[in-house]
N, C-alpha and C positions, 0 to 999 in steps of 0.2 A: 331513793323515794319510790314508793309503789305506784302503780298505775291508778289504783283507787284513790290515793291522796291527790294525784294530779288531775284526775278527771272524775266527775261525778257518776258516770256511767260507763259500762263496758263499750257500748256502741261508739261513744266519743273516743275512747282509747283506740278502738280498731281503726277509726278514721284518722286519728292523729298519728299513730305509730305504724300503721299497716297491719294486715292480718297476721303475717308471719312473725313480726316482733311481738305483737300482742299475744299470739299464741305461745311464743317462746317464754314470755314472762308469766303466763298463767297456765302452763302446760300441766302442772301438778293437779289442776282440777279435772282435767280430761283424761289423764294418763297416770297410772301408778308408777312414779319415777324410781321407786325402789326395785321394781321388777323389770322395768323397760330398759333394754340396752340403749346406748346413745344413738345407734343407727336407727332404731325405731323412733326414738324421740325426734330426730332430725327429719325422718320420713314424714312423721305427722305434721310437723311444722311446715315442711315443704308442701304437703297436700293442702293444708288449710290456707297457705299463702297463695294458692291458685284462685282463691275467691277474692273478688274486688272488694275493698273495704266498705263501700257504701252498701253493697248487697249483704255482706256479712253483718254489718251494723243493723240493717233493717230486719234481717232474720232474727238476730238476737232480741231486738226490741219486740218483735212479734211474739216470740216464744215467752218473754217475760210478761207480756200483757195478757196472755190467754190462760184462763183457769180451766183445765180440761177435767178436773175431778167430777163436776156435776154430770159430765157426758158419759163417764165410764159405766155406770149401771145399765146403760142401754146397749152396751156392746156384748153380744152373745157369742162371738167367735172365740175359739180357744186362743189364749195368749200365753206365751212363755217369755219370762223376763229373766235376763242373766246379768248379774252385777257382782262386783266385789263388795264384801260386807264392810270394808273400810272406805268405800267410795264417798267422797264429801258431797257429791252432787246427785247420786243416783239411789243409794241404798234405802234412805228414808222415803223418798218419793215413790220408789217402786213398791215398797211395803204398803203405802197408802193406795197405790193403784191396784195392788193384788187384793186388797180388802174390798175394793169397790167393783172390780170386774167379776162377771158372773162365772167365768170359767178360766181362771188364771193360775199359773204356777210360777213362783218366784224361786229361783235357785241362786243363792249367794255363795260366791267363792270365797272361802275363809282365807283371811290374810291378805286379800287383794284390795286395791283401791279401784279407781275407774279405769275402763278400757280393757276389760277381760277378753273382749272379742279379738283384740290385738295381741294380748299377752298369752292367752290360752286358747288358740283357735281350734285345736283338735278336741279339747275338752268341751268347748261351746258346740262344736258340730255333733259330738256324741250326745250332749244334753238335748239338742234339737231333734236329733233322730229318735231319741228315747221318748221325748214328749210327743212327736207326731205319730209314733207307733201306738200311743195310748188314746189318740183322739178318734172318736167314733164319728164317721161321716154320716150325714142324713141319707136315708134311702130314698131314691127317687124312681 
C-alpha cells in the first residue's frame, strides 16, 4: 500500500514513518533512480533522515502552501535553473519560473529526472561557471 493511500498528506506520512522511511518510499520524486547508484540513494536517504519529522513536515506544508509565481517578476537578479527534462517535480515548474523571471536561464539535462546536482555535479558546475561569466555586474 502506498503512503498516499494510507495518509492524506506527505507531512502526515513523514511524521508517521519518519523522514528516512518516507524518503525511501518516495525517493524517485527527488532523485532519478535510473541514473543514481544505490550508494547515492542511501546517502540521500541518510541525509534527509537527519531532519526531525515534525520539522520536515512543517517545511513541506509551508512549501505546499506558498505560491511564489506572483513574486517572480519582481526578481531582477540573474537566475540559473538546472533540472532534468524528465523531473516529475521540477521541469514544469522551472519552465514557469523562467517565463516569469526577468533574467533567467533554464538548462534542462536531457534524459534525466530530478537531482541533476547530485547526478552530474561537474556538468552543473560548468553550467554555473558559464552562466556567471555571462552576467554583467552593475558598475558602481
